[in-house]
C-alpha positions in Angstrom: 128.6 104.8 65.3 126.5 105.3 68.5 128.2 105.9 71.8 128.2 102.7 73.8 126.2 103.5 76.9 124.9 100.0 77.7 126.0 98.3 80.9 127.0 94.7 81.1 124.2 92.3 80.2 124.4 90.7 83.7 123.6 94.0 85.4 120.5 94.5 83.3 119.3 90.9 83.6 119.9 91.1 87.4 117.8 94.3 87.6 114.9 92.6 85.9 115.1 89.5 88.1 115.6 91.4 91.3 112.6 93.7 90.6 110.3 90.9 89.7 111.3 88.9 92.7 110.8 91.8 95.1 107.5 92.8 93.5 106.1 89.3 93.6 106.9 89.0 97.3 105.0 92.3 98.0 108.0 94.0 99.6 107.0 95.8 102.7 103.2 95.3 102.2 102.5 97.3 105.3 103.1 101.0 104.6 105.3 101.8 107.6 107.8 99.2 106.4 108.1 100.7 103.0 109.0 104.2 103.9 112.6 105.2 104.0 113.2 105.2 107.8 116.8 104.3 108.2 118.8 107.1 109.7 120.7 109.1 107.1 122.9 112.1 107.3 121.3 115.5 107.5 123.1 116.5 104.3 121.2 113.9 102.4 117.8 114.8 103.9 117.8 111.6 105.9 118.3 109.3 102.9 120.7 106.6 103.7 124.2 106.7 102.2 126.1 103.8 100.7 129.5 103.0 99.3 130.4 102.2 95.7 132.3 99.0 95.0 135.1 100.1 92.7 134.9 96.8 90.8 131.6 98.2 89.4 133.1 101.6 88.6 132.4 101.2 84.9 128.8 100.0 85.4 127.5 102.5 88.0 124.3 104.3 87.1 124.2 108.0 88.0 120.9 110.0 88.0 121.9 113.2 86.2 119.7 116.3 86.4 120.1 119.0 83.8 120.5 122.6 84.8 118.8 124.9 82.3 118.0 128.6 81.8 114.5 130.0 82.1 113.0 132.9 80.3 112.8 136.0 82.5 115.2 134.4 85.0 114.5 132.7 88.3 112.8 129.5 89.0 110.5 129.7 92.0 107.0 131.0 92.7 103.8 130.7 90.8 105.4 132.2 87.7 107.0 128.9 86.8 109.4 126.3 87.9 113.0 125.5 87.0 115.6 122.8 87.1 115.7 122.8 91.0 112.2 121.6 91.5 112.1 118.6 93.8 115.9 118.8 94.2 117.7 117.0 95.7 115.2 114.8 97.5 113.7 113.2 94.4 117.1 112.4 93.0 118.3 111.0 96.3 115.2 108.9 97.0 115.1 107.5 93.5 118.8 106.6 93.5 118.3 104.9 96.9 115.4 102.9 95.6 117.3 101.8 92.5 120.2 100.7 94.7 117.9 99.0 97.2 115.4 97.2 94.9 117.5 96.3 91.9 120.9 94.7 91.3 122.1 97.9 89.7 125.1 99.7 91.2 123.9 103.3 91.7 125.8 106.5 92.6 124.4 107.7 95.9 124.5 111.4 95.2 123.5 111.7 91.5 124.7 114.7 89.6 123.8 117.9 88.0 125.1 119.1 84.6 124.7 121.7 81.9 124.0 120.4 78.5 127.3 121.9 77.3 129.3 120.1 79.9 132.1 118.0 78.3 131.1 115.0 80.5 127.5 114.8 79.2 128.4 111.9 77.0 129.6 109.9 80.0 126.0 109.4 81.1 123.3 107.3 79.4 120.4 109.0 81.2 119.6 112.6 81.9 116.6 114.3 83.5 114.8 117.6 83.0 111.9 118.7 85.3 109.2 121.4 85.0 110.2 122.9 81.7 107.4 125.5 81.5 109.9 128.3 81.1 112.9 126.4 79.9 114.9 128.0 77.1 117.5 126.1 75.1 120.4 128.2 73.9 121.7 127.2 70.5 124.8 125.4 71.9 122.6 123.5 74.3 120.2 122.5 71.6 123.0 121.2 69.4 124.6 119.3 72.3 121.3 117.7 73.3 120.6 116.7 69.7 124.1 115.1 69.3 123.7 113.4 72.7 120.4 111.8 71.9 121.3 110.8 68.4 124.4 109.1 69.7 122.5 106.8 72.1 121.6 109.1 75.1 118.2 109.2 76.8 116.3 112.2 78.2 113.4 112.0 80.6 111.3 115.1 81.0 108.8 115.2 83.9 106.3 117.4 85.6 104.7 119.6 83.0 101.0 120.0 82.7 98.4 121.4 80.3 98.5 122.5 76.7 100.4 125.8 77.3 103.3 124.1 79.0 103.3 121.4 76.3 103.3 123.9 73.5 106.1 125.8 75.0 108.4 122.8 75.6 107.7 121.3 72.1 108.7 124.6 70.6 112.0 124.4 72.4 112.5 120.9 71.3 112.1 122.1 67.7 115.5 123.7 68.2 116.8 120.2 69.0 115.0 118.2 66.3 113.6 120.6 63.6 112.5 117.6 61.5 111.1 115.3 64.2 107.8 115.3 66.0 107.0 113.4 69.2 104.5 110.5 69.1 102.2 109.5 71.9 103.1 106.0 73.2 100.5 103.3 73.5 100.3 101.3 76.7 101.5 98.3 74.8 104.9 99.9 74.3 107.8 98.1 76.0 108.6 101.0 78.3 105.3 100.4 80.2 106.2 96.7 80.5 110.0 96.5 80.7 110.2 95.4 84.3 106.8 96.2 85.9 103.7 95.5 83.7 101.5 98.6 84.0 97.8 98.6 83.3 97.6 102.4 82.9 99.7 105.3 82.0 100.8 106.5 85.4 99.5 109.9 86.5 101.0 111.2 89.7 99.9 114.5 91.2 101.9 116.7 93.4 101.6 115.5 97.0 99.8 118.6 98.2 97.2 118.2 95.4 96.8 114.5 96.1 96.1 115.2 99.8 93.8 118.1 99.0 91.7 115.9 96.7 92.0 112.7 98.7 88.7 110.8 98.6 87.4 112.5 95.5 89.2 110.3 93.0 90.4 113.3 91.1 94.0 114.2 91.5 94.6 117.2 89.3 97.7 119.1 90.2 97.8 122.7 91.5 99.1 124.2 88.2 96.9 127.0 86.9 97.1 125.5 83.4 95.1 122.4 84.4 92.7 124.4 86.6 91.8 126.6 83.6 91.9 123.8 80.9 90.3 121.1 83.0 91.7 117.6 84.1 93.5 115.7 81.5 94.9 112.2 81.4 98.6 111.5 81.5 100.4 111.1 78.2 103.9 109.9 77.4 105.3 111.5 74.3 108.5 110.2 72.7 111.0 111.4 70.2 112.2 108.4 68.3 115.4 107.8 66.3 115.4 106.2 62.9 115.3 102.7 64.5 112.3 103.6 66.7 114.4 103.8 69.9 113.1 106.4 72.4 115.6 109.2 72.6 113.5 111.6 74.7 110.5 110.6 76.9 108.1 113.5 77.8 106.0 112.6 80.8 103.1 115.0 80.3 100.3 115.7 82.8 102.1 113.7 85.5 104.7 114.3 88.2 106.5 111.0 88.7 109.3 112.7 90.6 107.0 114.0 93.3 106.2 110.4 94.1 110.0 110.0 94.6 110.5 113.2 96.5 107.5 113.0 98.8 107.4 109.3 99.4 107.8 109.8 103.2 104.9 112.3 103.6 102.3 109.6 104.4 101.8 105.9 104.1 98.7 106.6 101.9 100.7 108.8 99.4 103.5 106.2 99.3 101.1 103.3 98.7 98.8 105.1 96.3 101.4 106.9 94.2 105.0 106.3 95.0 105.0 102.5 95.2 102.2 101.9 92.7 103.1 104.3 90.0 106.2 106.5 90.4 108.8 103.9 91.3 107.6 101.2 88.8 107.5 103.7 86.0 110.8 105.2 86.9 112.5 101.8 87.0 110.9 100.9 83.7 112.3 104.1 82.2 115.8 103.5 83.5 115.8 99.9 82.4 114.6 100.9 78.9 117.2 103.6 78.7 120.1 101.2 79.5 119.0 98.4 77.2 118.0 100.3 74.0 
């Protein structure tokens, strides 16, 4: 029997209605009104804080980032990323927008976990970023497989080019030796769950977007793409036996940079954060909580 991760139906229905209502009204149609500009504590990088109503303690959504090991150690520099990329600003901003724009009750701080943590199964959604050098140890692979097969959902973001893809898929073979990911068509419900999208969102890093502004080409700074050439975004999914998405791999895109860097400029917010990163992120969370 699958672990029961689903929140109350009213919470999910409220999320759908609230998002559609706000989107239809063109919330903050002038860029300066859409940026997070409320004063927030320095410890939260300026992101506003909020309290949690204890009556919703069983329905609260927590954005959980997975801490993982990397081959060769370390995470920074041109040699490769790691679990800390875009942390904590992406997590804080996305959590704030979920709390602000939907009827969901959201934990203001999010959380970080190792895959072998005993509390992993308390959370329906987990997030991995920039897995170019990620290495799953055997206990981690087994824990992740059990988590996903029992109803959990993994989002993987910010990996580019064929070399990163090949590496991460080889690590996922430790998790699912007998399953292969499929490329999702734009007609899949995850692209239409709350916000109907007309394209598969491709979000570059903010610095790349600014560097290429006006050219209409927003390739990222990663050497893999520079060597291999621009490539469209692809969303790969590992499906369970009932065709539920267990793991969503957001390839050739950096949705979380649209969350982290939303305040850099009104142009970046309007072009990428508002138009692509937040709608797709909300769609993903909605799908994760209702499937």
